[in-house]
VEXVO-789948 format. One record per residue (C-alpha): x, y, z; residue number from 0. Coordinates in pm, 1 decimal, padded with zeros to 6 digits. Each point is the difference from the previous one (the first is absolute). Example, Ala and Ser with C-alpha at 12.3 -4.5 7.8 and 13.67 -1.06 7.14 Angstrom:
BEGIN
+----------+----------+----------+-----+
:        x :        y :        z : seq :
+----------+----------+----------+-----+
:  01230.0 : -00450.0 :  00780.0 :   0 :
:  00137.0 :  00344.0 : -00066.0 :   1 :
+----------+----------+----------+-----+
***
This chain:
BEGIN
+----------+----------+----------+-----+
:        x :        y :        z : seq :
+----------+----------+----------+-----+
:  04990.0 : -02719.9 : -05493.6 :   0 :
: -00144.3 :  00343.0 :  00060.0 :   1 :
:  00151.1 :  00284.5 : -00198.0 :   2 :
:  00086.0 :  00263.8 :  00254.3 :   3 :
:  00089.9 :  00294.0 : -00227.8 :   4 :
:  00303.9 :  00107.5 : -00198.0 :   5 :
:  00272.9 : -00004.1 :  00265.1 :   6 :
:  00358.1 :  00070.6 : -00105.6 :   7 :
:  00256.7 : -00163.4 :  00229.0 :   8 :
:  00376.9 :  00043.0 :  00042.5 :   9 :
:  00173.7 : -00298.6 :  00163.6 :  10 :
:  00300.1 :  00084.2 :  00221.4 :  11 :
:  00212.3 : -00275.3 :  00157.6 :  12 :
:  00373.5 : -00065.0 :  00016.1 :  13 :
: -00051.2 : -00372.4 : -00068.4 :  14 :
: -00053.0 : -00090.6 : -00364.2 :  15 :
: -00196.5 : -00310.1 :  00102.7 :  16 :
: -00256.8 :  00204.8 :  00193.9 :  17 :
: -00021.8 :  00263.7 : -00272.7 :  18 :
: -00091.2 : -00275.6 : -00246.1 :  19 :
: -00243.5 : -00176.2 :  00236.8 :  20 :
: -00183.1 :  00319.2 :  00095.4 :  21 :
: -00000.8 :  00124.9 : -00358.4 :  22 :
: -00132.9 : -00332.0 : -00134.9 :  23 :
: -00274.1 : -00012.2 :  00264.1 :  24 :
: -00107.6 :  00357.8 : -00069.5 :  25 :
: -00025.6 : -00073.5 : -00370.6 :  26 :
: -00260.3 : -00269.5 :  00072.4 :  27 :
: -00232.7 :  00249.1 :  00172.4 :  28 :
: -00246.9 :  00157.9 : -00247.3 :  29 :
:  00025.6 :  00377.6 : -00020.3 :  30 :
:  00352.9 :  00010.9 :  00142.7 :  31 :
:  00296.9 :  00109.2 : -00214.0 :  32 :
:  00363.0 : -00039.9 :  00108.6 :  33 :
:  00161.5 :  00313.0 : -00143.2 :  34 :
:  00352.9 : -00062.8 :  00123.4 :  35 :
:  00242.2 : -00141.4 :  00257.2 :  36 :
:  00289.1 :  00127.1 :  00213.7 :  37 :
:  00253.3 : -00164.5 :  00231.0 :  38 :
:  00029.8 :  00282.9 :  00253.6 :  39 :
: -00178.7 :  00311.6 :  00118.0 :  40 :
:  00223.0 :  00248.1 : -00178.1 :  41 :
: -00078.3 : -00148.1 : -00340.1 :  42 :
: -00365.7 : -00033.8 :  00102.2 :  43 :
: -00031.3 :  00374.8 :  00062.7 :  44 :
:  00119.1 :  00076.2 : -00350.9 :  45 :
: -00240.9 : -00251.7 : -00151.4 :  46 :
: -00294.5 :  00125.4 :  00205.8 :  47 :
:  00053.4 :  00343.0 : -00155.7 :  48 :
:  00022.3 : -00132.3 : -00354.4 :  49 :
: -00249.6 : -00289.6 :  00008.2 :  50 :
: -00256.0 :  00156.0 :  00239.6 :  51 :
: -00128.4 : -00323.4 :  00157.2 :  52 :
: -00305.9 : -00006.0 :  00226.8 :  53 :
:  00163.9 : -00244.5 :  00240.1 :  54 :
:  00356.0 : -00102.2 :  00090.2 :  55 :
:  00082.2 : -00332.7 :  00164.4 :  56 :
:  00298.5 :  00074.1 :  00224.5 :  57 :
:  00238.4 : -00247.7 :  00158.9 :  58 :
:  00064.4 :  00109.8 :  00359.5 :  59 :
:  00365.7 : -00102.9 :  00010.1 :  60 :
:  00204.2 :  00113.9 : -00303.5 :  61 :
:  00351.0 :  00136.5 : -00057.6 :  62 :
:  00072.0 :  00359.0 : -00113.4 :  63 :
: -00345.4 :  00122.3 :  00110.8 :  64 :
: -00231.5 : -00227.2 :  00200.6 :  65 :
: -00378.2 : -00001.0 : -00004.1 :  66 :
: -00040.6 :  00243.3 :  00287.5 :  67 :
:  00247.6 :  00248.5 : -00147.6 :  68 :
: -00178.2 : -00027.9 : -00334.6 :  69 :
: -00338.0 :  00066.8 :  00158.5 :  70 :
:  00135.9 :  00308.9 :  00177.1 :  71 :
:  00148.4 :  00126.4 : -00327.2 :  72 :
: -00331.9 : -00057.3 : -00179.8 :  73 :
: -00173.4 :  00218.4 :  00256.5 :  74 :
:  00269.1 :  00267.0 :  00002.1 :  75 :
: -00015.6 :  00027.3 : -00378.3 :  76 :
: -00383.7 : -00012.1 :  00012.8 :  77 :
: -00025.0 : -00281.1 : -00252.9 :  78 :
: -00359.0 : -00114.4 : -00055.5 :  79 :
:  00033.1 : -00374.2 :  00056.3 :  80 :
: -00104.1 : -00250.4 :  00266.8 :  81 :
:  00236.1 : -00260.9 :  00145.1 :  82 :
: -00047.2 : -00366.7 :  00088.4 :  83 :
:  00285.7 : -00135.1 :  00213.1 :  84 :
:  00150.4 : -00350.1 : -00024.6 :  85 :
:  00157.6 : -00103.8 :  00328.6 :  86 :
:  00178.2 : -00296.8 :  00154.0 :  87 :
: -00122.7 : -00147.9 :  00329.1 :  88 :
:  00290.8 :  00133.7 :  00204.9 :  89 :
:  00025.9 :  00249.3 :  00285.1 :  90 :
:  00185.6 :  00246.6 : -00222.2 :  91 :
: -00251.0 : -00048.9 : -00280.5 :  92 :
: -00285.6 :  00053.0 :  00244.1 :  93 :
:  00144.1 :  00325.3 :  00137.2 :  94 :
:  00063.8 :  00145.4 : -00345.9 :  95 :
: -00344.3 : -00105.6 : -00121.3 :  96 :
: -00167.5 :  00165.4 :  00300.8 :  97 :
:  00177.0 :  00326.0 : -00079.6 :  98 :
: -00103.1 : -00030.1 : -00365.0 :  99 :
: -00365.2 : -00056.1 :  00091.4 : 100 :
:  00008.2 :  00293.4 :  00240.9 : 101 :
:  00132.3 :  00212.3 : -00286.0 : 102 :
: -00296.3 : -00098.0 : -00214.7 : 103 :
:  00088.0 : -00316.7 : -00193.2 : 104 :
: -00325.6 : -00154.8 : -00125.5 : 105 :
:  00065.8 : -00346.3 :  00145.6 : 106 :
:  00262.9 : -00274.3 :  00016.9 : 107 :
:  00048.5 : -00361.6 : -00109.5 : 108 :
:  00228.4 : -00248.1 :  00173.6 : 109 :
:  00255.5 : -00175.0 : -00217.7 : 110 :
: -00087.5 : -00369.0 :  00038.8 : 111 :
:  00238.6 : -00274.1 :  00107.6 : 112 :
: -00213.5 : -00307.7 : -00069.6 : 113 :
:  00106.5 : -00352.9 : -00087.9 : 114 :
: -00024.7 :  00017.5 : -00380.1 : 115 :
:  00026.8 :  00266.1 : -00273.0 : 116 :
: -00358.8 : -00081.4 : -00096.3 : 117 :
: -00123.4 :  00079.6 :  00351.9 : 118 :
:  00196.9 :  00326.2 :  00007.0 : 119 :
: -00144.4 :  00101.7 : -00337.4 : 120 :
: -00356.1 : -00085.2 :  00107.4 : 121 :
:  00042.8 :  00207.0 :  00317.9 : 122 :
:  00124.1 :  00307.3 : -00189.1 : 123 :
: -00278.3 : -00040.6 : -00256.8 : 124 :
: -00264.4 : -00005.9 :  00274.4 : 125 :
:  00141.1 :  00289.3 :  00203.0 : 126 :
:  00067.9 :  00226.8 : -00297.7 : 127 :
: -00341.9 : -00066.6 : -00152.9 : 128 :
: -00175.1 :  00091.9 :  00326.1 : 129 :
:  00190.6 :  00324.7 :  00038.2 : 130 :
: -00028.0 :  00102.1 : -00365.5 : 131 :
: -00375.0 : -00054.8 :  00015.9 : 132 :
: -00030.7 :  00231.2 :  00301.1 : 133 :
:  00241.8 :  00252.8 : -00149.9 : 134 :
: -00199.6 :  00007.3 : -00322.4 : 135 :
: -00330.7 :  00045.6 :  00181.0 : 136 :
:  00134.8 :  00284.1 :  00211.9 : 137 :
:  00156.2 :  00169.4 : -00303.8 : 138 :
: -00325.6 : -00020.3 : -00192.3 : 139 :
: -00188.7 :  00149.8 :  00293.8 : 140 :
:  00244.7 :  00290.3 :  00025.1 : 141 :
: -00024.6 :  00067.0 : -00374.6 : 142 :
: -00379.4 :  00006.6 :  00018.6 : 143 :
:  00006.0 :  00236.3 :  00297.1 : 144 :
:  00261.6 :  00222.5 : -00159.2 : 145 :
: -00260.0 :  00134.3 : -00242.4 : 146 :
: -00237.4 :  00091.4 :  00283.7 : 147 :
:  00231.7 :  00144.9 :  00266.3 : 148 :
:  00370.5 :  00027.9 :  00078.8 : 149 :
:  00151.0 : -00332.3 :  00103.2 : 150 :
:  00324.6 : -00005.6 :  00198.1 : 151 :
:  00225.5 : -00304.9 : -00051.0 : 152 :
: -00030.9 : -00261.6 :  00276.5 : 153 :
:  00351.6 :  00062.7 :  00125.9 : 154 :
: -00069.2 :  00371.1 :  00049.5 : 155 :
: -00345.3 : -00058.1 :  00149.1 : 156 :
:  00146.8 : -00213.2 :  00274.7 : 157 :
:  00304.3 :  00210.4 :  00078.3 : 158 :
: -00208.1 :  00320.7 : -00008.2 : 159 :
: -00345.4 : -00101.5 :  00123.6 : 160 :
: -00135.0 :  00353.4 :  00042.0 : 161 :
: -00052.6 :  00227.5 :  00294.3 : 162 :
: -00370.4 : -00044.6 :  00067.3 : 163 :
: -00154.7 : -00322.0 :  00127.0 : 164 :
: -00240.8 : -00133.6 : -00258.0 : 165 :
: -00290.6 : -00191.3 :  00149.3 : 166 :
: -00233.3 : -00097.2 : -00279.8 : 167 :
: -00258.0 : -00208.7 :  00180.8 : 168 :
: -00129.4 : -00041.9 :  00354.1 : 169 :
: -00284.6 : -00237.3 :  00082.8 : 170 :
: -00247.6 :  00035.5 :  00283.9 : 171 :
:  00177.3 : -00287.5 :  00177.8 : 172 :
:  00323.4 :  00201.2 :  00006.6 : 173 :
: -00166.7 :  00323.3 :  00110.7 : 174 :
: -00196.6 : -00161.0 :  00284.9 : 175 :
:  00280.7 : -00221.2 :  00126.9 : 176 :
:  00097.7 :  00097.2 :  00354.9 : 177 :
:  00214.8 : -00301.8 :  00095.7 : 178 :
:  00372.5 :  00061.3 : -00029.2 : 179 :
:  00225.0 : -00251.1 : -00173.9 : 180 :
:  00264.2 : -00185.9 :  00198.6 : 181 :
:  00180.3 : -00145.5 : -00303.8 : 182 :
:  00068.0 :  00096.3 : -00361.9 : 183 :
:  00031.9 : -00273.0 : -00266.1 : 184 :
:  00131.8 :  00089.4 : -00347.2 : 185 :
:  00006.4 : -00198.1 : -00324.7 : 186 :
:  00217.0 :  00121.8 : -00288.2 : 187 :
:  00180.5 : -00135.2 : -00307.0 : 188 :
:  00136.2 :  00152.7 : -00323.3 : 189 :
:  00129.2 :  00351.0 :  00067.5 : 190 :
: -00000.8 : -00072.8 :  00372.9 : 191 :
:  00355.5 :  00087.1 :  00109.6 : 192 :
: -00027.1 :  00345.0 : -00154.2 : 193 :
: -00350.6 :  00057.3 :  00138.1 : 194 :
:  00095.3 : -00117.4 :  00349.3 : 195 :
:  00303.1 :  00230.3 : -00008.6 : 196 :
: -00241.6 :  00289.8 : -00050.2 : 197 :
: -00278.5 : -00108.3 :  00234.2 : 198 :
:  00159.3 : -00162.3 :  00306.2 : 199 :
:  00228.7 :  00293.6 :  00098.2 : 200 :
: -00317.6 :  00209.5 :  00031.8 : 201 :
: -00122.1 : -00217.2 :  00289.0 : 202 :
:  00084.0 :  00160.4 :  00337.4 : 203 :
:  00231.2 : -00157.2 :  00259.2 : 204 :
: -00291.3 : -00002.2 :  00247.4 : 205 :
: -00243.2 : -00183.2 : -00230.9 : 206 :
: -00069.4 : -00231.6 :  00293.5 : 207 :
: -00082.0 : -00319.8 : -00193.7 : 208 :
:  00191.6 : -00267.9 : -00194.5 : 209 :
:  00004.7 :  00000.5 : -00380.9 : 210 :
:  00002.9 : -00335.6 : -00182.5 : 211 :
:  00100.9 : -00000.4 : -00367.7 : 212 :
: -00006.3 : -00258.5 : -00276.1 : 213 :
:  00210.3 :  00116.5 : -00295.7 : 214 :
:  00018.9 : -00258.9 : -00278.4 : 215 :
:  00371.9 : -00079.9 : -00017.7 : 216 :
:  00239.9 : -00295.1 :  00009.2 : 217 :
:  00231.3 : -00084.6 :  00293.8 : 218 :
:  00293.7 :  00235.3 :  00072.5 : 219 :
: -00175.7 :  00288.1 : -00175.1 : 220 :
: -00243.2 :  00059.3 :  00287.9 : 221 :
:  00293.2 :  00018.4 :  00242.5 : 222 :
:  00164.9 :  00264.8 : -00219.6 : 223 :
: -00331.4 :  00186.2 : -00027.0 : 224 :
: -00047.2 :  00004.6 :  00378.7 : 225 :
:  00356.4 :  00122.9 :  00057.6 : 226 :
: -00042.3 :  00277.5 : -00256.8 : 227 :
: -00335.6 :  00115.6 :  00140.9 : 228 :
:  00125.1 : -00009.9 :  00359.8 : 229 :
:  00249.6 :  00275.4 : -00083.0 : 230 :
: -00277.4 :  00224.0 : -00133.0 : 231 :
: -00283.7 : -00051.7 :  00250.6 : 232 :
: -00078.2 :  00133.7 :  00347.9 : 233 :
: -00138.9 : -00345.6 :  00084.7 : 234 :
:  00226.7 : -00305.0 :  00024.0 : 235 :
: -00017.8 : -00214.1 : -00316.5 : 236 :
:  00108.1 : -00364.6 :  00004.1 : 237 :
: -00045.1 : -00327.5 : -00180.8 : 238 :
: -00231.8 : -00212.2 :  00214.0 : 239 :
:  00138.3 : -00292.7 :  00200.7 : 240 :
: -00199.2 : -00309.3 :  00094.8 : 241 :
: -00132.4 :  00011.2 :  00356.0 : 242 :
:  00081.6 :  00363.2 :  00073.8 : 243 :
: -00235.0 :  00215.4 :  00203.2 : 244 :
: -00194.9 :  00261.0 : -00197.0 : 245 :
:  00094.9 :  00342.5 :  00140.8 : 246 :
: -00142.1 :  00347.3 : -00045.5 : 247 :
:  00184.1 :  00251.2 : -00218.8 : 248 :
:  00167.5 : -00277.4 : -00200.4 : 249 :
: -00043.3 : -00084.9 : -00368.4 : 250 :
:  00030.8 : -00371.9 : -00080.5 : 251 :
:  00064.8 : -00112.9 : -00359.2 : 252 :
: -00086.3 : -00358.7 : -00089.6 : 253 :
:  00311.1 : -00196.8 : -00105.9 : 254 :
:  00012.3 : -00080.5 : -00370.7 : 255 :
: -00073.5 : -00363.3 : -00081.1 : 256 :
: -00198.4 : -00053.4 :  00323.0 : 257 :
: -00349.1 :  00068.6 :  00128.1 : 258 :
: -00062.8 :  00232.6 :  00295.9 : 259 :
: -00294.3 : -00005.8 :  00237.8 : 260 :
: -00079.5 :  00140.2 :  00342.6 : 261 :
: -00108.3 : -00222.3 :  00290.4 : 262 :
: -00096.6 :  00033.0 :  00366.3 : 263 :
:  00287.4 :  00023.9 :  00247.2 : 264 :
:  00037.9 : -00136.9 :  00351.8 : 265 :
: -00258.5 :  00240.4 :  00143.7 : 266 :
: -00321.1 :  00153.2 : -00127.1 : 267 :
:  00164.8 :  00328.9 : -00097.2 : 268 :
:  00313.4 : -00121.8 : -00181.8 : 269 :
:  00042.0 : -00104.5 : -00364.6 : 270 :
:  00284.0 : -00184.9 : -00169.2 : 271 :
:  00107.1 : -00046.3 : -00360.9 : 272 :
:  00010.3 : -00339.7 : -00162.8 : 273 :
:  00219.2 : -00046.7 : -00307.8 : 274 :
: -00105.4 : -00316.8 : -00180.4 : 275 :
:  00080.0 : -00202.6 : -00308.4 : 276 :
: -00362.4 : -00046.9 : -00099.6 : 277 :
: -00078.7 : -00003.2 : -00376.1 : 278 :
: -00027.7 :  00315.7 : -00211.3 : 279 :
: -00337.1 :  00170.4 : -00035.8 : 280 :
: -00081.7 :  00186.3 : -00321.6 : 281 :
:  00343.9 : -00122.8 : -00112.0 : 282 :
:  00145.4 :  00219.7 :  00276.1 : 283 :
:  00224.8 : -00090.2 :  00291.0 : 284 :
: -00030.2 :  00210.9 :  00209.4 : 285 :
: -00368.8 :  00057.4 : -00067.6 : 286 :
: -00211.8 :  00296.2 :  00107.6 : 287 :
: -00310.6 : -00218.5 :  00035.3 : 288 :
:  00188.1 : -00232.7 :  00235.6 : 289 :
:  00104.2 :  00287.0 :  00228.4 : 290 :
: -00333.3 :  00185.7 : -00012.4 : 291 :
: -00199.8 : -00311.5 :  00101.9 : 292 :
:  00204.0 : -00035.1 :  00316.7 : 293 :
: -00023.0 :  00372.1 :  00076.8 : 294 :
: -00379.8 : -00016.0 : -00037.1 : 295 :
: -00008.9 : -00289.8 :  00245.8 : 296 :
:  00234.6 :  00155.3 :  00259.0 : 297 :
: -00085.3 :  00372.0 : -00019.0 : 298 :
: -00343.5 :  00008.3 : -00164.7 : 299 :
: -00157.6 :  00343.8 : -00025.8 : 300 :
:  00304.2 :  00171.4 :  00153.2 : 301 :
:  00190.5 : -00032.6 : -00328.8 : 302 :
:  00094.7 :  00234.0 : -00282.0 : 303 :
:  00049.0 : -00197.3 : -00321.2 : 304 :
:  00193.2 :  00170.6 : -00280.9 : 305 :
:  00038.1 : -00111.7 : -00361.9 : 306 :
:  00261.8 :  00176.4 : -00210.5 : 307 :
:  00154.8 : -00021.9 : -00348.3 : 308 :
:  00039.1 : -00345.8 : -00151.1 : 309 :
: -00111.5 : -00243.8 : -00267.1 : 310 :
: -00261.1 : -00267.8 :  00054.7 : 311 :
: -00267.2 : -00032.0 :  00268.9 : 312 :
:  00187.8 : -00131.8 :  00304.2 : 313 :
: -00158.0 :  00163.1 :  00304.5 : 314 :
: -00357.4 :  00010.8 : -00128.3 : 315 :
: -00121.2 : -00307.1 :  00190.2 : 316 :
:  00199.0 :  00097.3 :  00308.1 : 317 :
: -00143.4 :  00352.1 : -00002.7 : 318 :
: -00344.3 : -00152.5 : -00032.0 : 319 :
:  00067.0 : -00185.8 :  00326.6 : 320 :
:  00122.8 :  00321.3 :  00162.7 : 321 :
: -00308.4 :  00193.8 : -00112.5 : 322 :
: -00228.4 : -00277.5 :  00129.2 : 323 :
:  00171.7 :  00040.2 :  00336.3 : 324 :
: -00067.9 :  00375.4 : -00002.7 : 325 :
:  00343.2 :  00128.6 : -00104.6 : 326 :
:  00056.6 :  00324.0 : -00191.9 : 327 :
:  00171.3 : -00013.8 : -00340.8 : 328 :
:  00215.9 :  00234.0 : -00206.8 : 329 :
:  00103.9 : -00045.0 : -00364.0 : 330 :
:  00253.4 :  00190.3 : -00210.1 : 331 :
: -00151.5 :  00192.2 : -00291.5 : 332 :
:  00062.0 : -00084.4 : -00365.5 : 333 :
:  00197.3 :  00314.6 : -00082.5 : 334 :
:  00281.7 : -00073.9 :  00246.9 : 335 :
:  00025.5 : -00377.5 : -00050.4 : 336 :
:  00277.4 : -00145.0 : -00214.8 : 337 :
: -00246.1 : -00283.9 : -00066.4 : 338 :
: -00366.9 :  00052.6 :  00083.1 : 339 :
: -00083.6 : -00366.2 :  00052.9 : 340 :
: -00037.3 : -00091.1 :  00367.6 : 341 :
: -00170.1 :  00329.6 :  00096.8 : 342 :
: -00230.7 : -00028.4 : -00299.8 : 343 :
: -00103.7 : -00353.0 :  00099.6 : 344 :
: -00107.2 :  00106.3 :  00350.8 : 345 :
: -00161.9 :  00322.7 : -00121.9 : 346 :
: -00210.2 : -00183.4 : -00258.5 : 347 :
: -00102.9 : -00249.5 :  00269.6 : 348 :
: -00136.8 :  00287.5 :  00211.6 : 349 :
:  00244.2 : -00063.6 :  00284.9 : 350 :
:  00160.7 :  00345.2 :  00022.7 : 351 :
: -00092.8 :  00270.0 :  00251.3 : 352 :
:  00262.1 :  00258.6 : -00099.7 : 353 :
:  00181.7 :  00047.6 : -00330.8 : 354 :
:  00308.5 :  00218.6 :  00039.1 : 355 :
:  00302.8 :  00108.3 : -00200.3 : 356 :
:  00339.8 : -00136.7 :  00096.8 : 357 :
:  00077.7 :  00329.2 :  00170.5 : 358 :
: -00319.7 : -00020.6 :  00206.7 : 359 :
: -00001.8 : -00362.8 :  00118.0 : 360 :
:  00209.6 :  00059.2 :  00313.5 : 361 :
: -00225.2 :  00277.3 :  00130.3 : 362 :
: -00305.2 : -00220.5 : -00060.6 : 363 :
:  00163.9 : -00281.0 :  00196.8 : 364 :
:  00073.7 :  00238.0 :  00288.6 : 365 :
: -00366.0 :  00109.4 :  00007.8 : 366 :
: -00114.1 : -00361.5 :  00050.2 : 367 :
:  00249.6 : -00050.6 :  00283.1 : 368 :
: -00008.9 :  00332.0 :  00185.4 : 369 :
: -00354.4 :  00101.3 : -00090.5 : 370 :
+----------+----------+----------+-----+
***
C-alpha cells in the first residue's frame, strides 16, 4: 500500500458495528491514525476541538445531531476539518447527503448491504482507501502551496469562488472558433454537487441549448441532486429519462447506476436520450467517456465539452473524440477543484482550449454558445 501522509481521523457513527468496521479498516491504511470515535454529532464536535483530526467520517443519519447538522455546526464554529459522509442508499439518505456535499463535505461513501460480512468489509476497505488516497494527495498539495501563496480551504474556495473570471489559458483554436455550440456536455465527479451548485445558477434562462451532465453518483442520489439544483437554477434541471426528447434550456443529469447517451430522433433536427445498462467504463456508471462519445457523433463541432473537479481520468478519451470532431473544451483550474484529477488528465493530454476558475466556467460556456 501507498503511504498517503499522516492523516488523523475521527470516526462518527451511532452504530457500534460500523464504528468498529470503519475504525478497523482505517487502521490498515498506512499513514492513517484513528484518533477517536463518537456516536453522535454533539459528542463529535467536542472531540474535534480536543483531538484536532484532519478528517471526520460522518454518518448521515444519527440521533441527537445528524451528519448534516454536524457539518453545519463545524462550519459555524469554523473548525478546520474535512468531512467524509457515510450514507445509506435511501431517498432520505440521498437528500441529506446532497445537502452535505453542497455545504462542502469532501465526499461520501455508501454503506454496503452485500450478501456477506466479508463482502461488506472488502467494499468499505476499497472505497475508504480510494478516498483517503485522494484526500492525502490534495492535503499534501495544499501544504506545499501554503508556503508559496495563500491557500483557501476547498470548502471556502467553492462557496466563494471570487468576483473576477479567471481564464488562465486560451489556445488559437479557441480564439479562432466562429461556430457556435448547440449543446454543452459536462463531466464531473468528487466535489461535483458543490461545484454545480455554484456554476449552474450562473447560466442564463435563455442559454438556448441543452446541457448534458454526467456526475459520478449511485442511483437515487442523482435524482436528489437534480431536484436540489432545479430550485437554484434559471434553467430546468432534471434526471434524464430514457427516450425523452432533448430540449433547449434544460439540464439533464445522467441517472446513477446507468449510462446516458444521445441519439438521433425521428427527424434530422431532433435528438433523444438513451439510458442504458451497458457496462461501466473507467469503473464509472454513468461514465463521462460514454456520454461524450455519443455527443461527438451527434453534435460534432457544435459542442462545448466541460471537465470539472473529480478523481481519475474519466472523460479524457471522450474529450479526445470531441476535439477530433472540432468541439471546444473547457476545464476547471486546479485552485478551485476539490480534486484536481479529471481536469488534470485532459490538460496534460493537450485537450483543453480554456482553463477557468469555478466562478468563470459559466461565462466561458455562454461565450461558446452565444458568441
